[in-house]
C-alpha positions in Angstrom: 0.0 0.0 0.0 1.7 3.2 -1.1 1.9 6.3 1.0 2.5 9.6 -0.8 4.5 12.2 1.1 3.8 15.6 -0.5 5.4 18.9 0.3 3.4 21.9 -0.8 3.2 25.6 -0.4 1.3 26.8 2.7 -1.6 27.9 0.5 -5.3 27.4 1.3 -5.7 25.6 -2.1 -2.9 23.1 -1.6 -4.9 20.4 0.3 -8.0 20.7 -2.0 -5.8 20.4 -5.1 -4.3 17.2 -3.7 -7.6 15.7 -2.7 -9.1 16.7 -6.1 -6.3 15.1 -7.9 -7.2 11.7 -6.4 -11.0 12.3 -6.8 -10.6 13.0 -10.5 -9.0 9.6 -10.9 -11.7 7.8 -8.8 -9.1 6.9 -6.2 -10.4 6.9 -2.6 -7.5 7.2 -0.1 -7.5 5.1 3.1 -6.0 8.0 4.9 -5.0 11.7 4.4 -3.1 13.8 7.0 -1.8 17.3 6.8 0.3 19.5 9.0 1.8 22.9 8.5 5.6 23.4 8.7 6.3 27.1 8.4 5.8 28.2 4.8 5.0 24.6 3.7 2.3 22.0 4.2 3.2 18.4 4.6 0.5 16.1 3.3 0.5 12.3 3.5 -2.0 10.2 1.5 -2.2 6.4 1.8 -3.9 4.5 -1.0 -4.8 0.8 -0.7 -4.6 -1.6 -3.6 -2.5 0.7 -5.9 0.3 -1.0 -7.9 3.8 0.5 -7.5 4.1 1.5 -11.2 0.8 3.4 -11.0 1.9 5.0 -7.8 5.1 6.3 -9.5 3.0 7.7 -12.3 0.7 9.5 -9.9 3.6 10.9 -7.9 5.1 12.3 -11.1 1.8 13.9 -12.1 1.2 15.3 -8.6 4.6 16.9 -8.9 3.3 19.0 -11.8 0.4 20.4 -9.8 0.7 24.1 -8.9 1.9 24.7 -5.3 3.3 21.1 -5.0 7.0 21.4 -4.2 7.8 17.6 -4.1 6.4 14.1 -3.9 7.8 10.9 -2.6 6.2 7.4 -2.6 6.8 5.1 0.3 5.7 1.5 0.5 3.6 0.7 3.6 3.4 -2.9 4.7 
C-alpha cells in the first residue's frame, strides 16, 4: 500500500488540489493527513490496492500540480 508524502506551499488551495487530484481519478485514499511546517504544508496520502508502477506515475503527475514542491512514494506494509 503506497503512501504519498507531499510537500506543498502553505496555500489554502494546496490540500483541496491534492484531494481533487485523487478524486478526478476515482481513487479513494484510506488516509489523508496534513500538517503545517512554516511556509510549507506536509500532506500524507495512503492509498490501498495501488500498484507500484501506477503510484510512481501518480507521484510524477502530482509533482506537476501548482503549489506542490515535491512528492515521494513510500511502501507501507
